[in-house]
C-alpha positions as MATLAB code, in Angstrom:
seq = 'MIHVRAIQTVDMLQRLSPADRIRLNGLMLQLAGGDRSAFSPIFAQLWPRVRLWCARLVGDEDAAEDLAQQTLHKLFFQATCFDPAGDVLTWALTLASWECRTWRTQRLRREKYHLPESISPLSPEQEILKLDLESVLHMLMDRLSPSDKDALEIGVGEHGHPWTAAFRKRRQRALARLKRLWVKHEHENTKRA';
ca = [
     119.295  189.131  170.236;
     118.727  188.217  166.352;
     118.073  191.822  165.436;
     121.978  193.016  167.176;
     123.321  190.182  165.388;
     121.882  191.312  162.094;
     123.187  194.813  162.626;
     126.514  194.003  163.829;
     126.835  191.708  160.750;
     125.727  194.661  158.308;
     128.238  196.991  160.643;
     131.597  194.754  160.270;
     130.651  193.857  155.984;
     130.300  197.485  155.587;
     133.350  198.759  157.392;
     135.625  197.088  154.534;
     136.196  200.209  152.032;
     135.743  199.583  148.587;
     139.795  200.415  148.753;
     139.998  197.733  150.733;
     137.862  194.925  149.344;
     140.201  196.085  146.019;
     143.441  195.111  148.151;
     141.993  192.576  149.520;
     141.027  190.761  145.747;
     144.701  191.816  145.105;
     145.985  189.567  147.894;
     143.775  186.592  146.780;
     144.798  187.276  143.252;
     148.807  186.648  144.849;
     147.504  183.634  146.498;
     146.052  182.740  143.377;
     149.240  182.375  141.333;
     151.076  180.818  144.570;
     152.338  183.723  147.127;
     151.505  182.059  150.144;
     152.468  185.858  152.343;
     148.926  186.786  150.854;
     147.149  184.133  153.207;
     147.378  185.812  156.488;
     146.013  189.115  155.471;
     143.209  187.614  153.997;
     142.913  185.616  156.986;
     142.766  188.492  159.280;
     140.121  190.329  156.828;
     137.799  187.603  155.709;
     137.467  185.618  159.424;
     135.928  187.406  161.149;
     133.250  188.631  158.682;
     132.652  184.871  157.482;
     132.215  183.780  161.405;
     129.798  186.897  161.738;
     127.921  185.940  158.956;
     127.541  182.147  160.125;
     126.479  183.003  163.099;
     124.190  185.149  162.080;
     122.699  182.728  159.656;
     122.854  179.711  162.638;
     122.500  181.380  165.621;
     124.925  178.840  167.077;
     128.223  180.379  168.107;
     130.172  177.780  168.740;
     128.908  175.815  165.371;
     129.358  179.087  163.230;
     133.131  179.027  164.056;
     133.286  175.536  162.470;
     131.166  176.686  159.852;
     133.749  179.545  159.215;
     136.804  177.674  159.188;
     134.837  174.976  156.819;
     134.283  177.793  154.393;
     137.689  179.361  154.506;
     139.357  176.686  154.300;
     137.254  175.654  150.742;
     138.064  178.914  149.671;
     142.003  179.223  150.652;
     141.288  174.920  148.623;
     140.016  176.634  145.833;
     142.019  179.908  146.108;
     143.507  179.294  142.346;
     140.053  179.459  141.003;
     139.026  182.911  142.012;
     138.280  185.160  138.849;
     139.694  188.525  139.049;
     136.599  190.112  138.272;
     134.880  188.831  141.428;
     134.783  189.761  144.803;
     136.737  187.347  147.420;
     134.234  188.851  150.371;
     131.947  187.790  148.222;
     132.722  184.878  147.211;
     133.654  183.820  150.744;
     129.986  184.368  152.149;
     128.584  182.762  149.479;
     130.594  179.955  150.695;
     129.693  180.156  154.043;
     125.782  180.729  153.305;
     126.001  176.891  151.694;
     127.693  175.394  154.347;
     124.963  177.129  156.999;
     122.716  175.811  154.944;
     123.884  172.376  154.698;
     124.392  172.005  158.364;
     120.904  173.499  158.984;
     119.858  170.543  156.644;
     121.113  168.294  158.637;
     120.387  169.634  160.981;
     116.468  169.186  160.786;
     117.348  165.800  159.265;
     119.170  164.614  162.247;
     115.928  165.863  164.930;
     113.103  164.288  161.903;
     114.702  161.144  162.221;
     116.947  160.769  165.453;
     119.668  160.298  163.660;
     123.448  160.732  165.379;
     125.365  163.606  164.788;
     128.370  161.639  162.973;
     128.504  158.396  162.295;
     132.362  158.506  162.588;
     133.491  162.325  162.799;
     137.365  164.036  161.866;
     138.667  166.409  163.276;
     139.202  169.360  161.114;
     142.965  167.883  160.793;
     142.203  164.653  159.517;
     139.760  166.131  157.604;
     142.771  168.342  156.121;
     144.587  165.613  155.495;
     141.933  163.348  153.951;
     141.920  165.773  151.441;
     145.195  166.643  150.999;
     145.316  162.871  149.756;
     142.757  162.408  147.787;
     144.002  165.597  145.606;
     147.409  164.250  145.254;
     145.758  160.823  144.764;
     143.268  162.511  142.056;
     146.915  164.740  140.631;
     148.929  161.091  140.015;
     145.623  159.557  138.883;
     145.619  161.959  135.972;
     149.439  161.023  135.104;
     148.405  157.354  134.235;
     147.662  155.868  131.273;
     143.341  155.829  130.479;
     143.757  152.051  130.310;
     145.073  151.387  133.506;
     142.851  154.370  135.239;
     139.921  152.243  133.507;
     141.189  149.268  135.785;
     141.873  151.637  139.115;
     137.992  153.075  138.101;
     135.864  149.799  137.722;
     134.468  148.689  140.430;
     133.795  144.686  141.445;
     130.967  143.953  138.307;
     130.928  147.463  136.926;
     130.784  148.023  133.447;
     130.412  144.442  132.270;
     134.071  143.728  133.414;
     133.975  139.823  134.317;
     136.871  140.023  137.607;
     139.499  137.286  134.954;
     142.986  136.582  135.884;
     143.575  139.019  132.912;
     141.990  141.762  134.213;
     143.126  141.102  137.588;
     146.086  140.876  136.786;
     145.814  144.166  134.786;
     144.683  146.053  137.962;
     148.006  144.901  139.724;
     150.088  146.304  136.810;
     147.767  149.725  137.502;
     148.243  149.309  141.140;
     151.889  149.114  140.821;
     152.610  151.907  138.442;
     150.463  154.069  140.512;
     152.285  153.394  143.596;
     155.791  153.897  141.982;
     154.065  157.390  140.914;
     153.408  158.095  144.754;
     156.944  156.942  146.148;
     158.491  159.025  143.576;
     155.726  162.050  144.118;
     156.776  161.314  147.863;
     160.506  161.401  147.510;
     160.382  164.831  145.444;
     157.971  166.282  147.878;
     160.569  165.201  151.333;
     163.329  166.952  149.277;
     161.865  170.220  148.942;
     161.285  170.053  152.590;
];
């Protein structure tokens, strides 16, 4: 079975001609530039190849679909980082290989130490929402002053900062400024929609 799967994988990858690869790379550059119409053709080309690659690496069709989805999510989330001199298929398969490697390592650890699958698994939608919220938070944190960032990033007792009334007040003001930025950001996005 594995031998047949390896042959199918090689066949699937070889079916992408050099001209198709160039076109796929051009579409990825368009997507990196903000052209959302490039998403569907890229997905149509990458999904079967990445899914088959993952299936070959992990030997589990259900896990392969999940891993392919995670891979493409990361790839599209990082589209602006695409190197014009690179190859999008190679990038996708490299990301998929790392996802599969991580999955196998976690599975082996769970088996070795008799750990549960996950303590609190997030659905794919929850994971995407979490990543979106984190990216907005990082963007808004970048707009804050360095002193506000310091006040928000310091945990309890870290870096020798005492939890004095002055520090708590400083942190409260920084949180208020972050909240105002968040509300402004949400208001702007609501206008666009």
